[in-house]
N, C-alpha and C positions, 0 to 999 in steps of 0.2 A: 769338405766333407767339407743390389737388390736384396731385400729381406723377404722372408716368406709371406709377410703381409701383402707384398706387392703381387704375389702370384694369384692369377684368376683363371685357372684352367677350367674347362667345362667339366662339371662334376659327373655328368652322365656319359662321359667319353669312354665307352667300352672299348677295350683293346683285345682283338682276337689273338689267342695264344697260338693258333694254328696258322696265322697269316705270316707274311714276310717279316723278318726280324727288323726291329726298330732300334737296335743297339747303337748307342752313340759312344764316342770316347768320353773320358772324364773331362775333356775340354769343352763339352757342350755346355750351354747355358739354359736357364729356365725361361720359358715364355714370359714376357713382360718384365724381365730383369735387365739390368744394365749389362754391358759387354763384359764386365768382370765375371758374370755368372752369379747364380744365386746359390749360396750355400746355407743350408740349415744346420742343424745341430745333430752331430752324432755323439752319442754319449749316453744313451739310455738303454735299458734292456729289461726284459722281464722273464720271469719263470716263477711259478709259485714254489715256495720252499719245499713243499711236498709235491713233487712233480706228478705223482700219480693220483693225488686227491682230486675227486670230481663228484659233483652232485648228480651228473647224468652222463651218458655216453655221448662223446662228441661225434660219433658216427651219424647221429641224427642230423647234425648240421651238414656233414659231407653229403648225405643223401639229398638234402634240400638244395645244396649248391649244384649238385649234378642235375637236379630237376630244373633249376633256374638257368643253368648254363653259364653262370657268371659268379665270380667271387669279388667282393669289395676289399680293396687294399688301402689301408691307412698309410699315407706317405707324408713326409715333412718337408719336401722340397729341397733336398740336399743332394748336390753333386758329390760323389758319384753313386750315392746309395739309393735314392728314389726321388724322381723329379719329372716334371713335364718339360720337354725340350722346346726349342724355338719353333718347331713345326707343330706344337701342340700334342706331341706324342708322349705317352708314358714310357719312361725308360729308367735306367739305373740298375745297379747290380741286383738289388732285391726284387724289383718288378720283373726283370728278365728271368731271374731264377724262378719266381712265382709262376710265370707263364709256362715254363717247362714242366714244373712239378704238378701244377694243377691240371695241365693238359693230360698228364699221365694218370691223374686221379679222376679224369672224366669230366673236368670243368673246362669248357672251351675258351671262356673269356675272362679277363680281369678288368675291373673298373676302379680307377683311382679316386680316392677321397682325400684331397689335400687338407692338412690342418697344421696348427702350431705343434712343434715338437712336444712341448709339455702337455698337449692335449691328446697325444696318441693313446696312452693307457686309459685315461677316462673315456675317450671316444670308443675304444675297443670294448670296454666293459659296459658302456651304455648302448652297444650294438649299432653305432653309427657306421661301422665297417666290420668285416669278418676276421681280418688278420692284420697285424702291423707288419708292413714290408718296408722298413726304413733303416735296416742295418743296426737295430737297437742292441746296445750292450746288455749282456746278461750279468746282473749283480744281485746280491742277496736282498737288497731293499725292493727292487722291482719284482724279485721272485716271490714276494709276499702278495703281489697284486695280479700277476698274470702267469701263464706257463709258457715256456719256450721250447721251440725245436732246438736241436743241437746247433752250435754255431756253424755258419757257413764260411766264416773267415775269422782271423785273429788280427789284432791291431795294436800298434804302438802309439805313443803320444809324440807330439811335436809342438814347438812354440812358434808363434809369429812374433818377430822382433824387428827393430829398425835395422836397416842395412848395416852389415858389419857386426851386428850383435854387440853394441858398445858396452853393455853391462856383463857380457859373457855368461848368458843364461842358458844352461844346458839341462837343468833338472829343477824340480820343485824346491829342493834344498837350496839351490842357487838363488831362487826367487826370494826365499826367506832370508838367507844370509846377506843378500845385497839390498834388502828392503825395497825390492822392485814393486812398482805399481802393477797389479795383476788383474787380468780380466779373463772371463770364460763365459760360456753360453748358458742360457736358461736350462736347468735340469741336467747339465753335463756331469759325467762322472768325474771330470777334472776338478770340480769343486771339492770333492772328498779327498782327492789326491793332494791338493794344495793344503787343505786343513790338516791332514795327517802329517805333512812336512813341517807344520808349525805356523802356517799362515792364518791370520784371524779371518774367519768367515765373513764377519761384518765389514772387512776392508776390501773384499773382492768386488770388483765391478762386474755386474751381471748384464750381459747384452743379449739381444735376441738370437744372433747367429754369428757365423764366422766372417761374413762381410762387415757386419757392425764391429766385430773384433779387429779386423784389419783397419777399418777407419779410425778406431780408437788409438791403435798403435801409430798409424801415419800422422795423426793429429797431435801426438804426444800426450794424450790424456792418460795412457798407460804405457808401461815399458814392455809388456808381454801379454799375449793372449794364448791360452792353452786350448788345444783341440787334438784331433787325430792326425796322424802323419799324412794320410791321403788327402784329407780336406784342407789342411793348412798349406800344403805345398801347391794345391790347386788354386786356392784363393789368392796367393801372392804372385801368381805367374805374370800378371800384367802390372804389378806394382813396381814403381821406381824407388820407393822409400822403405819397403819392408821385405823381409825374407823369412823362410821357414828354417828352423834348426834341424839338425840331424835327429832322426827318430830315437826315442829312448823308452825304457820300461819304467813306469812309475813304481813307487814302493807302496805296498799295502801291508800293514803290520810288519814293516821292516824288511819285507821280502819283495824282490822284483815281481811285477804283476803284468800279465798279458791279458788284454781284454778280448772278448769274442762277441761278435754280432750275430743276431739270430732273429727269426720270425717269432712274433708273440701272438698268443691265442688266449681266449678267455679261459679261466680256470676250469670250467665245466667241459671244455672241448678237448678232452684227452684223446678221443678217437681220431679227430682230425689231426691233432698234433702228431700222434703216433703214425698215422698214414703218411703225413708229410715227411717225418723223419725217415721212414723206410725208403722213400724215393730219394731223399737227400743222400743217404748212405750209398745208394747205387751210383749216384752221380760222382761222389767222392772216389769210390773204388775205380770207376772207369776213367777218371780224369776229365770227365765232361764238365764238372763244376768249374775247374780252372778255365776251361775254354769259354764258359759263359761269362765269367767274371773278368777275364783278361782285358777286354775292351775298355774296362773302367779303371784300369791302372793296377789291378790286383796281380800279384805274382805268386810263385810257389811259396814265397816266404809268408804269405797271408793264408795259405791253406792250413787247416788245423784238424786235429782229432779230439780237441776239447769237447766235453759234453756239457749240456745245460746243468746237469746235476753237480758237476765239479764247480762250475762258476756260481751256482746258487749256494754253495757252501755245504754240500752234502745232501 
């Protein structure tokens, strides 16, 4: 879960949801990236706190998407969540799920719109794309800006550390207690987790993505980089100097916390969000959701019944 700035996929590359599947394993890399693969940042999510608040019915947008035959997906170039592969094809757990759901909703094609992770919510709300398909975390702060579908997966955290984990870092409390030099990505939820554990926010090294985080650990500029379990273990696969720690639950208000990733919509598009949720529930019930996500490293452990309302804080 190469920097995103290096990615230059064709913005008008429509992908037919009804065509042959383009699923890649989570070992795939982004077009234009190094052999390490290009990892962006998972760690953001949205849903307005009042999930049903809306200025107008999002069904209007769904009608327009059906008429146009294409939906624009905001992606952040992160394996395995949403990226362009070495063949120039849009893939990842969120785009592949979007292809299935939007096909069922009568929209035949998806079109990727790559951007920086921190630009996903602003880009959505300025109508640069129709939906965020980047495995975004649902949290109260983002819930003030966008609305979310229910999570399609849940996720634990993990650290990138030097081989052998010389400082014995297995939690954010360890990072604080051992005065480790800590890094994470722009806009990541991991910033808040570290601060809650007692780490000074001003001391956190913020880097663009997980490849940059790996580089910082390998170079000795930091002791640890925090990200999600899926993306940290992916980015270290070819590293001879770093490894990923065992996944763990961060603490939020003193309690173990499990994150959930979901699709984000503009606050006014409740109709589209609700239609999306209805199809997502069917995929969960039938087990098809896991079959769609499994090629990207997801397992039964990542399946969840969490709701956006729960993760938004009520």
